[in-house]
PyMOL Python script that loads the backbone (N, CA, C, O; Angstrom):
from pymol import cmd

cmd.read_pdbstr("""\
ATOM      1  N   MET A   1       0.703  -1.187  -0.387  1.00  0.00           N
ATOM      2  CA  MET A   1      -0.043  -0.010   0.071  1.00  0.00           C
ATOM      3  C   MET A   1       1.114   1.179   0.013  1.00  0.00           C
ATOM      4  O   MET A   1       2.265   1.122   0.445  1.00  0.00           O
ATOM      5  N   LYS A   2       0.377   2.378  -0.724  1.00  0.00           N
ATOM      6  CA  LYS A   2       1.140   3.480  -0.627  1.00  0.00           C
ATOM      7  C   LYS A   2       0.918   4.057   0.458  1.00  0.00           C
ATOM      8  O   LYS A   2      -0.188   4.074   0.998  1.00  0.00           O
ATOM      9  N   LYS A   3       2.182   4.722   1.007  1.00  0.00           N
ATOM     10  CA  LYS A   3       2.311   5.487   2.195  1.00  0.00           C
ATOM     11  C   LYS A   3       1.412   6.902   2.170  1.00  0.00           C
ATOM     12  O   LYS A   3       1.352   7.464   1.077  1.00  0.00           O
ATOM     13  N   GLY A   4       0.786   7.448   3.176  1.00  0.00           N
ATOM     14  CA  GLY A   4       0.182   8.922   2.837  1.00  0.00           C
ATOM     15  C   GLY A   4      -0.947   8.999   2.632  1.00  0.00           C
ATOM     16  O   GLY A   4      -1.654   9.808   3.233  1.00  0.00           O
ATOM     17  N   ILE A   5      -1.490   8.013   1.553  1.00  0.00           N
ATOM     18  CA  ILE A   5      -2.779   8.295   0.987  1.00  0.00           C
ATOM     19  C   ILE A   5      -4.169   7.911   1.547  1.00  0.00           C
ATOM     20  O   ILE A   5      -5.274   8.298   1.165  1.00  0.00           O
ATOM     21  N   HIS A   6      -3.759   6.821   2.819  1.00  0.00           N
ATOM     22  CA  HIS A   6      -5.022   6.295   3.431  1.00  0.00           C
ATOM     23  C   HIS A   6      -5.259   7.307   4.673  1.00  0.00           C
ATOM     24  O   HIS A   6      -4.426   8.119   5.076  1.00  0.00           O
ATOM     25  N   PRO A   7      -6.649   7.085   5.239  1.00  0.00           N
ATOM     26  CA  PRO A   7      -6.986   8.110   6.288  1.00  0.00           C
ATOM     27  C   PRO A   7      -6.447   7.327   7.469  1.00  0.00           C
ATOM     28  O   PRO A   7      -6.120   6.140   7.446  1.00  0.00           O
ATOM     29  N   ASP A   8      -6.401   8.131   8.480  1.00  0.00           N
ATOM     30  CA  ASP A   8      -5.997   7.528   9.903  1.00  0.00           C
ATOM     31  C   ASP A   8      -7.110   7.241  10.691  1.00  0.00           C
ATOM     32  O   ASP A   8      -8.009   8.045  10.939  1.00  0.00           O
ATOM     33  N   TYR A   9      -7.042   6.051  11.097  1.00  0.00           N
ATOM     34  CA  TYR A   9      -8.089   5.418  11.939  1.00  0.00           C
ATOM     35  C   TYR A   9      -8.131   5.699  13.586  1.00  0.00           C
ATOM     36  O   TYR A   9      -7.021   5.514  14.085  1.00  0.00           O
ATOM     37  N   ALA A  10      -8.805   5.965  14.215  1.00  0.00           N
ATOM     38  CA  ALA A  10      -8.767   6.235  15.365  1.00  0.00           C
ATOM     39  C   ALA A  10      -9.839   5.810  16.013  1.00  0.00           C
ATOM     40  O   ALA A  10     -10.874   5.673  15.362  1.00  0.00           O
ATOM     41  N   PRO A  11      -9.828   5.467  17.634  1.00  0.00           N
ATOM     42  CA  PRO A  11     -11.006   5.217  18.252  1.00  0.00           C
ATOM     43  C   PRO A  11     -12.238   6.301  18.521  1.00  0.00           C
ATOM     44  O   PRO A  11     -12.222   7.383  19.107  1.00  0.00           O
ATOM     45  N   VAL A  12     -13.142   5.693  17.965  1.00  0.00           N
ATOM     46  CA  VAL A  12     -14.496   6.745  18.328  1.00  0.00           C
ATOM     47  C   VAL A  12     -15.415   5.830  18.808  1.00  0.00           C
ATOM     48  O   VAL A  12     -15.409   4.602  18.728  1.00  0.00           O
ATOM     49  N   VAL A  13     -16.481   6.851  19.492  1.00  0.00           N
ATOM     50  CA  VAL A  13     -17.425   6.062  20.101  1.00  0.00           C
ATOM     51  C   VAL A  13     -18.575   6.692  19.275  1.00  0.00           C
ATOM     52  O   VAL A  13     -18.579   7.891  18.996  1.00  0.00           O
ATOM     53  N   PHE A  14     -19.768   5.643  18.813  1.00  0.00           N
ATOM     54  CA  PHE A  14     -20.889   6.255  18.101  1.00  0.00           C
ATOM     55  C   PHE A  14     -22.020   5.848  18.935  1.00  0.00           C
ATOM     56  O   PHE A  14     -22.214   4.688  19.299  1.00  0.00           O
ATOM     57  N   ARG A  15     -22.851   6.979  19.259  1.00  0.00           N
ATOM     58  CA  ARG A  15     -24.043   7.204  19.876  1.00  0.00           C
ATOM     59  C   ARG A  15     -24.936   6.965  19.113  1.00  0.00           C
ATOM     60  O   ARG A  15     -24.897   7.600  18.059  1.00  0.00           O
ATOM     61  N   ASP A  16     -26.096   5.973  19.310  1.00  0.00           N
ATOM     62  CA  ASP A  16     -27.265   6.057  18.494  1.00  0.00           C
ATOM     63  C   ASP A  16     -28.176   6.703  19.534  1.00  0.00           C
ATOM     64  O   ASP A  16     -28.340   6.325  20.694  1.00  0.00           O
ATOM     65  N   LEU A  17     -28.849   7.945  18.799  1.00  0.00           N
ATOM     66  CA  LEU A  17     -29.892   8.878  19.394  1.00  0.00           C
ATOM     67  C   LEU A  17     -31.232   8.163  19.519  1.00  0.00           C
ATOM     68  O   LEU A  17     -31.901   8.497  20.497  1.00  0.00           O
ATOM     69  N   ALA A  18     -31.710   7.305  18.762  1.00  0.00           N
ATOM     70  CA  ALA A  18     -32.864   6.476  19.210  1.00  0.00           C
ATOM     71  C   ALA A  18     -32.864   5.935  20.421  1.00  0.00           C
ATOM     72  O   ALA A  18     -33.541   6.351  21.362  1.00  0.00           O
ATOM     73  N   SER A  19     -32.047   4.913  20.450  1.00  0.00           N
ATOM     74  CA  SER A  19     -32.016   3.971  21.945  1.00  0.00           C
ATOM     75  C   SER A  19     -30.854   4.710  22.949  1.00  0.00           C
ATOM     76  O   SER A  19     -31.074   4.645  24.158  1.00  0.00           O
ATOM     77  N   GLY A  20     -29.812   5.301  22.558  1.00  0.00           N
ATOM     78  CA  GLY A  20     -29.060   5.881  23.805  1.00  0.00           C
ATOM     79  C   GLY A  20     -27.939   5.083  23.638  1.00  0.00           C
ATOM     80  O   GLY A  20     -26.884   5.650  23.922  1.00  0.00           O
ATOM     81  N   GLU A  21     -27.859   3.981  23.278  1.00  0.00           N
ATOM     82  CA  GLU A  21     -26.564   2.721  22.976  1.00  0.00           C
ATOM     83  C   GLU A  21     -25.469   3.458  22.582  1.00  0.00           C
ATOM     84  O   GLU A  21     -25.598   4.392  21.790  1.00  0.00           O
ATOM     85  N   MET A  22     -24.440   3.152  23.034  1.00  0.00           N
ATOM     86  CA  MET A  22     -23.370   3.679  22.655  1.00  0.00           C
ATOM     87  C   MET A  22     -22.146   2.388  22.257  1.00  0.00           C
ATOM     88  O   MET A  22     -22.153   1.434  23.035  1.00  0.00           O
ATOM     89  N   PHE A  23     -20.931   2.332  20.870  1.00  0.00           N
ATOM     90  CA  PHE A  23     -20.364   1.341  20.858  1.00  0.00           C
ATOM     91  C   PHE A  23     -19.165   2.114  20.611  1.00  0.00           C
ATOM     92  O   PHE A  23     -19.220   3.229  20.093  1.00  0.00           O
ATOM     93  N   LEU A  24     -17.771   1.401  21.065  1.00  0.00           N
ATOM     94  CA  LEU A  24     -16.644   1.992  20.460  1.00  0.00           C
ATOM     95  C   LEU A  24     -15.947   0.879  19.303  1.00  0.00           C
ATOM     96  O   LEU A  24     -15.917  -0.351  19.350  1.00  0.00           O
ATOM     97  N   THR A  25     -15.476   1.708  18.387  1.00  0.00           N
ATOM     98  CA  THR A  25     -14.648   1.045  17.360  1.00  0.00           C
ATOM     99  C   THR A  25     -14.002   2.167  16.673  1.00  0.00           C
ATOM    100  O   THR A  25     -14.146   3.334  17.037  1.00  0.00           O
ATOM    101  N   ARG A  26     -13.131   1.720  15.455  1.00  0.00           N
ATOM    102  CA  ARG A  26     -12.246   2.843  15.092  1.00  0.00           C
ATOM    103  C   ARG A  26     -12.751   3.449  13.828  1.00  0.00           C
ATOM    104  O   ARG A  26     -13.542   2.765  13.178  1.00  0.00           O
ATOM    105  N   SER A  27     -12.475   4.429  13.451  1.00  0.00           N
ATOM    106  CA  SER A  27     -13.160   5.182  12.441  1.00  0.00           C
ATOM    107  C   SER A  27     -12.643   6.239  11.767  1.00  0.00           C
ATOM    108  O   SER A  27     -11.740   6.683  12.476  1.00  0.00           O
ATOM    109  N   THR A  28     -12.748   6.943  10.668  1.00  0.00           N
ATOM    110  CA  THR A  28     -11.844   7.696  10.119  1.00  0.00           C
ATOM    111  C   THR A  28     -12.697   9.127  10.372  1.00  0.00           C
ATOM    112  O   THR A  28     -12.152  10.158   9.977  1.00  0.00           O
ATOM    113  N   VAL A  29     -14.066   9.228  11.043  1.00  0.00           N
ATOM    114  CA  VAL A  29     -14.363  10.554  11.260  1.00  0.00           C
ATOM    115  C   VAL A  29     -13.886  11.187  12.390  1.00  0.00           C
ATOM    116  O   VAL A  29     -13.507  10.450  13.300  1.00  0.00           O
ATOM    117  N   LYS A  30     -13.810  12.500  12.557  1.00  0.00           N
ATOM    118  CA  LYS A  30     -13.399  13.402  13.375  1.00  0.00           C
ATOM    119  C   LYS A  30     -14.393  14.200  14.227  1.00  0.00           C
ATOM    120  O   LYS A  30     -14.544  15.416  14.107  1.00  0.00           O
ATOM    121  N   PRO A  31     -14.974  13.528  14.984  1.00  0.00           N
ATOM    122  CA  PRO A  31     -16.215  14.696  15.693  1.00  0.00           C
ATOM    123  C   PRO A  31     -15.358  15.531  16.871  1.00  0.00           C
ATOM    124  O   PRO A  31     -14.239  15.341  17.347  1.00  0.00           O
ATOM    125  N   GLU A  32     -16.124  16.280  17.059  1.00  0.00           N
ATOM    126  CA  GLU A  32     -15.627  17.586  18.189  1.00  0.00           C
ATOM    127  C   GLU A  32     -15.927  17.195  19.326  1.00  0.00           C
ATOM    128  O   GLU A  32     -15.091  17.270  20.226  1.00  0.00           O
ATOM    129  N   LYS A  33     -17.363  16.618  19.580  1.00  0.00           N
ATOM    130  CA  LYS A  33     -17.700  16.186  20.713  1.00  0.00           C
ATOM    131  C   LYS A  33     -16.704  15.071  21.296  1.00  0.00           C
ATOM    132  O   LYS A  33     -16.093  14.283  20.575  1.00  0.00           O
ATOM    133  N   THR A  34     -16.614  15.112  22.824  1.00  0.00           N
ATOM    134  CA  THR A  34     -16.067  13.929  23.465  1.00  0.00           C
ATOM    135  C   THR A  34     -17.145  13.095  24.511  1.00  0.00           C
ATOM    136  O   THR A  34     -18.249  13.527  24.840  1.00  0.00           O
ATOM    137  N   VAL A  35     -16.559  11.822  24.937  1.00  0.00           N
ATOM    138  CA  VAL A  35     -17.631  11.345  25.784  1.00  0.00           C
ATOM    139  C   VAL A  35     -16.456  10.445  26.697  1.00  0.00           C
ATOM    140  O   VAL A  35     -15.426  10.194  26.072  1.00  0.00           O
ATOM    141  N   GLU A  36     -16.534   9.925  28.177  1.00  0.00           N
ATOM    142  CA  GLU A  36     -15.926   9.171  28.905  1.00  0.00           C
ATOM    143  C   GLU A  36     -16.533   7.799  28.673  1.00  0.00           C
ATOM    144  O   GLU A  36     -17.699   7.473  28.897  1.00  0.00           O
ATOM    145  N   TRP A  37     -15.669   7.136  28.244  1.00  0.00           N
ATOM    146  CA  TRP A  37     -16.227   5.446  28.144  1.00  0.00           C
ATOM    147  C   TRP A  37     -16.151   4.780  29.300  1.00  0.00           C
ATOM    148  O   TRP A  37     -15.744   5.387  30.290  1.00  0.00           O
ATOM    149  N   THR A  38     -16.474   3.610  29.379  1.00  0.00           N
ATOM    150  CA  THR A  38     -16.556   2.610  30.451  1.00  0.00           C
ATOM    151  C   THR A  38     -15.156   2.101  31.120  1.00  0.00           C
ATOM    152  O   THR A  38     -14.960   1.443  32.142  1.00  0.00           O
ATOM    153  N   ASP A  39     -14.357   2.593  30.267  1.00  0.00           N
ATOM    154  CA  ASP A  39     -12.837   2.286  30.640  1.00  0.00           C
ATOM    155  C   ASP A  39     -11.831   3.542  31.194  1.00  0.00           C
ATOM    156  O   ASP A  39     -10.622   3.725  31.053  1.00  0.00           O
ATOM    157  N   GLY A  40     -12.839   4.287  31.859  1.00  0.00           N
ATOM    158  CA  GLY A  40     -12.197   5.739  32.050  1.00  0.00           C
ATOM    159  C   GLY A  40     -11.719   6.784  31.256  1.00  0.00           C
ATOM    160  O   GLY A  40     -11.636   7.964  31.597  1.00  0.00           O
ATOM    161  N   ASN A  41     -11.303   6.125  29.810  1.00  0.00           N
ATOM    162  CA  ASN A  41     -10.663   7.132  28.913  1.00  0.00           C
ATOM    163  C   ASN A  41     -11.692   8.068  28.113  1.00  0.00           C
ATOM    164  O   ASN A  41     -12.823   7.613  27.947  1.00  0.00           O
ATOM    165  N   THR A  42     -11.456   9.071  27.712  1.00  0.00           N
ATOM    166  CA  THR A  42     -12.269  10.087  27.079  1.00  0.00           C
ATOM    167  C   THR A  42     -12.096   9.790  25.188  1.00  0.00           C
ATOM    168  O   THR A  42     -11.064   9.731  24.519  1.00  0.00           O
ATOM    169  N   TYR A  43     -13.190   9.687  24.865  1.00  0.00           N
ATOM    170  CA  TYR A  43     -13.178   9.238  23.115  1.00  0.00           C
ATOM    171  C   TYR A  43     -13.880  10.169  22.387  1.00  0.00           C
ATOM    172  O   TYR A  43     -14.871  10.603  22.975  1.00  0.00           O
ATOM    173  N   PRO A  44     -13.684  10.583  21.355  1.00  0.00           N
ATOM    174  CA  PRO A  44     -14.495  11.331  20.558  1.00  0.00           C
ATOM    175  C   PRO A  44     -15.855  10.768  20.252  1.00  0.00           C
ATOM    176  O   PRO A  44     -15.862   9.618  19.814  1.00  0.00           O
ATOM    177  N   VAL A  45     -17.004  11.379  20.406  1.00  0.00           N
ATOM    178  CA  VAL A  45     -18.253  10.415  20.186  1.00  0.00           C
ATOM    179  C   VAL A  45     -18.938  11.052  18.940  1.00  0.00           C
ATOM    180  O   VAL A  45     -18.869  12.279  18.881  1.00  0.00           O
ATOM    181  N   TYR A  46     -19.534  10.459  18.020  1.00  0.00           N
ATOM    182  CA  TYR A  46     -20.123  10.814  16.995  1.00  0.00           C
ATOM    183  C   TYR A  46     -21.801  10.104  16.885  1.00  0.00           C
ATOM    184  O   TYR A  46     -22.109   8.920  16.744  1.00  0.00           O
ATOM    185  N   ASP A  47     -22.661  11.282  17.005  1.00  0.00           N
ATOM    186  CA  ASP A  47     -23.981  11.077  17.058  1.00  0.00           C
ATOM    187  C   ASP A  47     -24.747  10.266  15.696  1.00  0.00           C
ATOM    188  O   ASP A  47     -24.693  10.817  14.596  1.00  0.00           O
ATOM    189  N   VAL A  48     -25.206   9.402  15.797  1.00  0.00           N
ATOM    190  CA  VAL A  48     -26.158   8.822  14.475  1.00  0.00           C
ATOM    191  C   VAL A  48     -27.411   8.683  14.769  1.00  0.00           C
ATOM    192  O   VAL A  48     -27.721   8.239  15.874  1.00  0.00           O
ATOM    193  N   GLU A  49     -28.378   9.039  13.824  1.00  0.00           N
ATOM    194  CA  GLU A  49     -29.696   8.710  13.862  1.00  0.00           C
ATOM    195  C   GLU A  49     -30.227   7.555  14.543  1.00  0.00           C
ATOM    196  O   GLU A  49     -30.988   7.588  15.511  1.00  0.00           O
ATOM    197  N   ILE A  50     -29.742   6.469  13.930  1.00  0.00           N
ATOM    198  CA  ILE A  50     -30.278   5.137  13.882  1.00  0.00           C
ATOM    199  C   ILE A  50     -29.078   4.029  13.547  1.00  0.00           C
ATOM    200  O   ILE A  50     -28.235   4.247  12.678  1.00  0.00           O
ATOM    201  N   SER A  51     -29.102   3.057  14.186  1.00  0.00           N
ATOM    202  CA  SER A  51     -27.903   2.186  14.143  1.00  0.00           C
ATOM    203  C   SER A  51     -28.305   0.682  14.077  1.00  0.00           C
ATOM    204  O   SER A  51     -29.497   0.389  13.976  1.00  0.00           O
ATOM    205  N   SER A  52     -27.353  -0.269  14.130  1.00  0.00           N
ATOM    206  CA  SER A  52     -28.408  -1.784  14.339  1.00  0.00           C
ATOM    207  C   SER A  52     -28.889  -2.021  15.626  1.00  0.00           C
ATOM    208  O   SER A  52     -29.441  -3.108  15.799  1.00  0.00           O
ATOM    209  N   VAL A  53     -28.792  -1.118  16.736  1.00  0.00           N
ATOM    210  CA  VAL A  53     -29.467  -1.323  17.831  1.00  0.00           C
ATOM    211  C   VAL A  53     -30.954  -0.654  17.851  1.00  0.00           C
ATOM    212  O   VAL A  53     -31.679  -0.767  18.839  1.00  0.00           O
ATOM    213  N   SER A  54     -31.338   0.034  16.706  1.00  0.00           N
ATOM    214  CA  SER A  54     -32.610   0.491  16.815  1.00  0.00           C
ATOM    215  C   SER A  54     -33.078   0.396  15.529  1.00  0.00           C
ATOM    216  O   SER A  54     -34.257   0.745  15.468  1.00  0.00           O
ATOM    217  N   HIS A  55     -32.557   0.018  14.352  1.00  0.00           N
ATOM    218  CA  HIS A  55     -33.055  -0.108  13.033  1.00  0.00           C
ATOM    219  C   HIS A  55     -34.089  -1.336  13.188  1.00  0.00           C
ATOM    220  O   HIS A  55     -33.818  -2.396  13.754  1.00  0.00           O
ATOM    221  N   PRO A  56     -35.338  -1.005  12.581  1.00  0.00           N
ATOM    222  CA  PRO A  56     -36.469  -2.195  12.562  1.00  0.00           C
ATOM    223  C   PRO A  56     -35.782  -3.410  11.778  1.00  0.00           C
ATOM    224  O   PRO A  56     -35.853  -4.544  12.252  1.00  0.00           O
ATOM    225  N   PHE A  57     -35.247  -3.211  10.812  1.00  0.00           N
ATOM    226  CA  PHE A  57     -34.748  -4.812  10.546  1.00  0.00           C
ATOM    227  C   PHE A  57     -34.096  -5.813  11.315  1.00  0.00           C
ATOM    228  O   PHE A  57     -34.328  -7.022  11.320  1.00  0.00           O
ATOM    229  N   TYR A  58     -32.968  -4.956  12.184  1.00  0.00           N
ATOM    230  CA  TYR A  58     -32.454  -5.781  13.012  1.00  0.00           C
ATOM    231  C   TYR A  58     -32.911  -6.115  14.443  1.00  0.00           C
ATOM    232  O   TYR A  58     -32.465  -7.089  15.050  1.00  0.00           O
ATOM    233  N   THR A  59     -33.960  -5.138  15.034  1.00  0.00           N
ATOM    234  CA  THR A  59     -34.796  -5.381  15.649  1.00  0.00           C
ATOM    235  C   THR A  59     -35.867  -6.236  15.983  1.00  0.00           C
ATOM    236  O   THR A  59     -36.228  -6.618  17.096  1.00  0.00           O
ATOM    237  N   GLY A  60     -36.439  -6.544  14.588  1.00  0.00           N
ATOM    238  CA  GLY A  60     -37.598  -7.456  14.260  1.00  0.00           C
ATOM    239  C   GLY A  60     -38.758  -6.456  14.713  1.00  0.00           C
ATOM    240  O   GLY A  60     -39.750  -7.065  15.112  1.00  0.00           O
ATOM    241  N   LYS A  61     -38.872  -5.015  14.748  1.00  0.00           N
ATOM    242  CA  LYS A  61     -39.818  -4.659  15.143  1.00  0.00           C
ATOM    243  C   LYS A  61     -40.514  -3.755  13.910  1.00  0.00           C
ATOM    244  O   LYS A  61     -40.977  -2.627  14.074  1.00  0.00           O
ATOM    245  N   GLN A  62     -40.491  -4.427  12.753  1.00  0.00           N
ATOM    246  CA  GLN A  62     -41.112  -3.754  11.673  1.00  0.00           C
ATOM    247  C   GLN A  62     -42.400  -3.397  11.725  1.00  0.00           C
ATOM    248  O   GLN A  62     -43.168  -4.025  12.455  1.00  0.00           O
ATOM    249  N   ARG A  63     -42.784  -2.463  11.050  1.00  0.00           N
ATOM    250  CA  ARG A  63     -43.882  -1.829  10.512  1.00  0.00           C
ATOM    251  C   ARG A  63     -44.643  -2.378   9.394  1.00  0.00           C
ATOM    252  O   ARG A  63     -44.176  -2.173   8.273  1.00  0.00           O
ATOM    253  N   ILE A  64     -45.863  -3.119   9.505  1.00  0.00           N
ATOM    254  CA  ILE A  64     -46.168  -3.637   8.272  1.00  0.00           C
ATOM    255  C   ILE A  64     -47.032  -2.463   7.837  1.00  0.00           C
ATOM    256  O   ILE A  64     -47.714  -1.885   8.683  1.00  0.00           O
ATOM    257  N   LEU A  65     -47.044  -2.035   6.415  1.00  0.00           N
ATOM    258  CA  LEU A  65     -47.687  -0.927   5.764  1.00  0.00           C
ATOM    259  C   LEU A  65     -49.016  -1.557   4.981  1.00  0.00           C
ATOM    260  O   LEU A  65     -49.019  -2.644   4.404  1.00  0.00           O
ATOM    261  N   ASP A  66     -49.775  -0.940   5.049  1.00  0.00           N
ATOM    262  CA  ASP A  66     -51.504  -1.285   4.302  1.00  0.00           C
ATOM    263  C   ASP A  66     -51.059  -0.532   2.741  1.00  0.00           C
ATOM    264  O   ASP A  66     -51.430   0.585   2.382  1.00  0.00           O
ATOM    265  N   SER A  67     -50.339  -1.297   2.106  1.00  0.00           N
ATOM    266  CA  SER A  67     -50.113  -0.738   0.470  1.00  0.00           C
ATOM    267  C   SER A  67     -51.209  -0.884  -0.165  1.00  0.00           C
ATOM    268  O   SER A  67     -51.483  -0.036  -1.014  1.00  0.00           O
ATOM    269  N   ALA A  68     -51.943  -1.773   0.027  1.00  0.00           N
ATOM    270  CA  ALA A  68     -53.525  -1.952  -0.500  1.00  0.00           C
ATOM    271  C   ALA A  68     -54.182  -0.996  -0.245  1.00  0.00           C
ATOM    272  O   ALA A  68     -54.621  -0.522  -1.293  1.00  0.00           O
ATOM    273  N   GLY A  69     -54.579  -0.290   0.865  1.00  0.00           N
ATOM    274  CA  GLY A  69     -55.144   0.919   1.565  1.00  0.00           C
ATOM    275  C   GLY A  69     -54.703   1.994   0.670  1.00  0.00           C
ATOM    276  O   GLY A  69     -55.431   2.692  -0.035  1.00  0.00           O
ATOM    277  N   ARG A  70     -53.581   2.041   0.766  1.00  0.00           N
ATOM    278  CA  ARG A  70     -52.864   3.482   0.057  1.00  0.00           C
ATOM    279  C   ARG A  70     -53.007   3.620  -1.423  1.00  0.00           C
ATOM    280  O   ARG A  70     -53.134   4.673  -2.047  1.00  0.00           O
ATOM    281  N   VAL A  71     -52.968   2.406  -1.891  1.00  0.00           N
ATOM    282  CA  VAL A  71     -53.209   2.652  -3.388  1.00  0.00           C
ATOM    283  C   VAL A  71     -54.778   2.926  -3.682  1.00  0.00           C
ATOM    284  O   VAL A  71     -55.078   3.624  -4.650  1.00  0.00           O
ATOM    285  N   GLU A  72     -55.873   2.324  -2.763  1.00  0.00           N
ATOM    286  CA  GLU A  72     -57.169   2.738  -3.162  1.00  0.00           C
ATOM    287  C   GLU A  72     -57.180   4.189  -2.784  1.00  0.00           C
ATOM    288  O   GLU A  72     -57.629   4.888  -3.692  1.00  0.00           O
ATOM    289  N   LYS A  73     -56.877   4.735  -1.889  1.00  0.00           N
ATOM    290  CA  LYS A  73     -56.890   5.953  -1.279  1.00  0.00           C
ATOM    291  C   LYS A  73     -56.495   6.902  -2.502  1.00  0.00           C
ATOM    292  O   LYS A  73     -57.256   7.691  -3.062  1.00  0.00           O
ATOM    293  N   PHE A  74     -55.000   6.642  -2.838  1.00  0.00           N
ATOM    294  CA  PHE A  74     -54.705   7.302  -4.080  1.00  0.00           C
ATOM    295  C   PHE A  74     -55.599   7.189  -5.240  1.00  0.00           C
ATOM    296  O   PHE A  74     -55.819   8.268  -5.790  1.00  0.00           O
ATOM    297  N   LYS A  75     -56.033   6.409  -5.630  1.00  0.00           N
ATOM    298  CA  LYS A  75     -56.823   6.018  -6.615  1.00  0.00           C
ATOM    299  C   LYS A  75     -58.303   6.991  -6.678  1.00  0.00           C
ATOM    300  O   LYS A  75     -58.749   7.608  -7.645  1.00  0.00           O
ATOM    301  N   SER A  76     -58.727   6.904  -5.620  1.00  0.00           N
ATOM    302  CA  SER A  76     -60.161   7.620  -5.121  1.00  0.00           C
ATOM    303  C   SER A  76     -59.823   8.879  -5.157  1.00  0.00           C
ATOM    304  O   SER A  76     -60.715   9.674  -5.451  1.00  0.00           O
ATOM    305  N   ARG A  77     -58.370   9.432  -4.854  1.00  0.00           N
ATOM    306  CA  ARG A  77     -58.261  10.993  -4.741  1.00  0.00           C
ATOM    307  C   ARG A  77     -57.963  11.522  -6.112  1.00  0.00           C
ATOM    308  O   ARG A  77     -58.123  12.716  -6.366  1.00  0.00           O
ATOM    309  N   TYR A  78     -57.579  10.750  -6.907  1.00  0.00           N
ATOM    310  CA  TYR A  78     -56.903  11.306  -8.205  1.00  0.00           C
ATOM    311  C   TYR A  78     -57.879  10.561  -9.413  1.00  0.00           C
ATOM    312  O   TYR A  78     -57.424  10.426 -10.548  1.00  0.00           O
ATOM    313  N   LYS A  79     -59.089  10.151  -9.105  1.00  0.00           N
ATOM    314  CA  LYS A  79     -60.125   9.534 -10.117  1.00  0.00           C
ATOM    315  C   LYS A  79     -60.465   9.884 -11.274  1.00  0.00           C
ATOM    316  O   LYS A  79     -60.760   9.113 -12.187  1.00  0.00           O
ATOM    317  N   GLY A  80     -60.442  11.518 -11.335  1.00  0.00           N
ATOM    318  CA  GLY A  80     -60.703  12.097 -12.650  1.00  0.00           C
ATOM    319  C   GLY A  80     -59.460  12.387 -13.510  1.00  0.00           C
ATOM    320  O   GLY A  80     -59.514  12.936 -14.610  1.00  0.00           O
ATOM    321  N   PHE A  81     -58.604  12.067 -13.047  1.00  0.00           N
ATOM    322  CA  PHE A  81     -57.134  12.454 -13.858  1.00  0.00           C
ATOM    323  C   PHE A  81     -56.596  11.259 -14.685  1.00  0.00           C
ATOM    324  O   PHE A  81     -55.962  10.351 -14.148  1.00  0.00           O
ATOM    325  N   GLY A  82     -56.850  11.289 -15.911  1.00  0.00           N
ATOM    326  CA  GLY A  82     -55.975  10.245 -16.829  1.00  0.00           C
ATOM    327  C   GLY A  82     -56.589   9.036 -16.619  1.00  0.00           C
ATOM    328  O   GLY A  82     -57.795   9.015 -16.374  1.00  0.00           O
ATOM    329  N   LYS A  83     -55.928   8.002 -16.678  1.00  0.00           N
ATOM    330  CA  LYS A  83     -56.182   6.435 -16.500  1.00  0.00           C
ATOM    331  C   LYS A  83     -56.821   6.118 -15.547  1.00  0.00           C
ATOM    332  O   LYS A  83     -57.594   5.160 -15.543  1.00  0.00           O
ATOM    333  N   LEU A  84     -56.598   6.892 -14.553  1.00  0.00           N
ATOM    334  CA  LEU A  84     -56.657   6.339 -13.077  1.00  0.00           C
ATOM    335  C   LEU A  84     -57.920   5.503 -12.653  1.00  0.00           C
ATOM    336  O   LEU A  84     -58.016   4.534 -11.900  1.00  0.00           O
ATOM    337  N   GLY A  85     -58.952   6.264 -13.456  1.00  0.00           N
ATOM    338  CA  GLY A  85     -60.376   5.637 -13.073  1.00  0.00           C
ATOM    339  C   GLY A  85     -60.828   4.488 -12.602  1.00  0.00           C
ATOM    340  O   GLY A  85     -62.034   4.329 -12.414  1.00  0.00           O
TER     341      GLY A  85
END
""", "prot")
cmd.dss("prot")
cmd.show_as("cartoon", "prot")
cmd.util.cbc("prot")
cmd.orient("prot")
């Protein structure tokens, strides 16, 4: 590998804003906020909206959408336009 072209990896805490869970990993992001980790050290913290801890796909709490009802609602709303009738 060429030297000087790859970003530096450093320990970073990722905080899931939806659940409050945090996990420590290495990353190239350089956040300005810091947090004290369970080992007593202070690490930069990067806030994420959603992670595997709170994402419906990983938690198994997916919402089932009523797509048939939405299609019927759309058709009734735009019944007089074009070929939707």
